[in-house]
N, C-alpha and C positions, 0 to 999 in steps of 0.2 A: 503494498500498500503505501503509496505516497505520501510524503509530507509536507505541508506547509505553513508558513509562518506569516501569520497576521499580525501587523504593527499598527497599537491603537493613537492616532496623533493628537488628540485630545486629553489635556489635563484632566486628574482625576475627579476634581472639584466640577468640573465642567460635566463630566460623564453622571455624576453624584446629583448633580441639577436636573438632567434629562430623565434619571429615573425616579427622583421625586413629583418630577412635572407629567408622568407618565406617558414617555417618549424614550423608544429604542435607540441605545447607541451608535455610532457608527461602526462597531465591531457587531453588536448583535444584529443588525441590517443585513451587514457583508456575508455572516454565517448563514442568515435566513435564503439571501441569493444564492451561496453554492451550494445549499441545499437543493434548490430547487434544479439545478444541474447533474447534482452528484452526492454521493453519498461516503461515495470512494477517495476518502481521504483522510488522514491524520492532520491535525489543526492545533498547533500552539498559539498563544496569544502572549504577546509582549507590550511592555508600554515604557519603553525608553525614560520619558520623564518621571517617573515616579517608581519602578519598580528598583528594588535596592540589589537584588542579584544581573542589576543587566550587564555588567562584565561578563560574566559565567556565562551568560546566554551567549555574548557575542563570542565564546572563546569555542561554541559547538554548533557555530552556524553552519557549517559543511554539511550537518546532516539534512539539512533541507531541502528540497527540490526545487521550492521558490516560495516568493513572498508577495503577498499583498499588501499594501502600507496605504491606509487610508488617510480621509480628511481631517481638519481640525481646524479650529476657529483660532488659531495661533498666526502672526507674523512673523516670515523667517528672518526680517530684517529687525528685531526685536535683540538686543544681546541680553537674554537672561539662560541663566543654567538650565532651565528648561530643555530652552532650544540648543542650546549647545551639546548636552545630552543628543538629542536627536538625532541631530548633525554627525556626532560622531559612530552614533550605530549605525545609522546609513552609510558612514563609512566604512564600516567593518562588513556589513550586508553586501556591498558592491563587490569585494574582493572575495566573499566567501559563496554568495547564491548568485546562482546562473541564469536563473528566470526569475524577472519581480515584474508585478503591475503597480504601480504607480498611480495614485487616484487623489486629483484636488491639490490639496496639503503633502500628500505622499512624493506628485509631481514636482514641487517647487522643492522639497528638500533634495529627492535625487539630482535633479536640475542640477543645483546649487553646491553639491560635494563634487560634482562633476566636470563643476568649471562654470556654471550657468550662472545668472543671475536672475533675482525677483525684484520686484518693485510694486509698489499700488498702482492698481491700475488707472490709466490717466483718461478712457475711452468711456467710464463707466461701471457697470458691475452685475453679476448674476445673482440673483435672492429668488433663487428656487427653483429657475428656470434659466436656460439656454436656448436663444432662438437660432435657426439659420446658419448652425456648423456645417460647413462646407468641407467635403473630403476630396483632399487634391488627389493629382494620379498617381503621386506614390501611395497614398492612402488607399486609393484601388485597388493595388495593387499588394498593400500588404494585410497579412493573417489577421489582426485583431477588428478587420471592416469587412471580414468576409460575411456577406451575406445582407449585411448594412444599407440603409438607403442613401443615395449620395450627397442627400442635404437632410438634415432633421434638428427637432427641438429636442432636449434633454433635462432633467433634472442640474441643478448646479447652483452652487451659493460660494461666491468667491469674489472679493474685493481687491487681489492681488495676480500678479501674472508673470510668467517667465518672459523676460524682455530678454535676456541673450541666451542661447541654447549652448550646450556645451558641443565643444570639436566633433565633424562629425555626425551630427546628429542629423534625422531625415523627418522633418516636417511632413506631417500627414494631413492633418487638418486643421482647420480655421475659422472664426465668426467675427462678426463686425465688432466685439469686445475685445477678443482676444484673440493674438493673431495664433497663439500655441494653444491649441485645444486638443491634438492629439501628434503626439512625436514619439521618434524611436531612437534612443541612443545607446552605446556601449559604454560601460566604465570598470574598470579591474575587470572581473570574470564574467560579469552582469549583460547580460541583454534585458536593457530596460523599455519597456512601453507605457508609454505616458499620456495619462487623459486628464484634463482641467474640469471635468465634472463627472456624475453621478450617477453611472446605470443601474449599480448594487441600490440606490435609494429611491423609493417610490414618491410622486409626486405627492399624496397625502400625507407623508412625513418633512417632504418639504412644508408644505402650507403648515405643519404644526410646528415649525421651526420657527417660523414668521411671527407667528400669535408667540411661541414663546421667549423670543428675542425682540418683542414688540417695541419696549424701552429703550434697550441696547441698538435697535438698528434707528429711530428716529431721534435718538441721541445724537447719531453718527452721521445724520444726516443722510441717510441712504433711503428715508420717507419721508415727503412733507408734512405729513399727517395722518390720522389712523384713515380718513377717508381713500387717500392713496393706496393703502396697505387693503386696505378690504376690495377695491378695484382691480389692485395685483394678483390677492388671492382668487377673485372670482375667474380672471383670465387664467390661471394656472388650474383652477377646478377645470374648466371648458378642456383646454387641452388633455388632461387626466382621463376625459370622456373618451377621445380619442386616440389614444395612447394604445399600444401594444406592447404587453410585458414582453414577449420573445424578445423582438426588435430592441425595447431600450434595453433590456440587458444582454444585446449582440456580443457587445466588446467581452465583459465576463466572461460569457461562456467562449468564445474565441480564445481567451487566454487559459482556460482549464484546459479546453481541445489541445493547447500548443503544452502545457505541462504533462498534462496525460499520457500522450501519444509516445 
């Protein structure tokens, strides 16, 4: 049986608040999505920011056939101990794990370690949904987008973006907000498939996150007022009615097939 590592990017305090608010953590959502496609995996979970045994985990990374690094509310350009711990753990992973799926925050950490750069997005943000992602000619030939529509909308939540790609990166997909929505690059021993959105998270959860983070989003000027939030949530709910679960999660399915082959 193949063995994978899931890396939780959020701080334990954020996850505790999710649980208290009746919202699944990103790791819980990811596990649910993986189980939709396969139960033929042994899964370990680690949180580099808070796990006291993280150095011991780092020593044994060769036992994993692959890794999925998920989302977070952190900003990588903030120089905190928790972020430094995640960066160092990603560096260890890129030296020891061959197949990595880097989702949202995971992409930002992976790209930073491999020589890229992340900054605040200057052209907008994704607040629960990303529109008009276009797969380019390289992406159409890449296995991550096998059987995926050439242009699509998808769950997403990010205010930062990769502005400088690691050397030898292959850009796979973009949209009007973020040039880097899908990318493939190699670093150390790792073949990294990176996406700046969340195929593993439902639109319903994104709506819950918007309501849960309402005060934070208003304070950060992500929305003008509650009416804008309500209108935005209604738009996502309409998109959800048109969404197909299998198409939404195609990238995760394709990476799992790549892992298991």
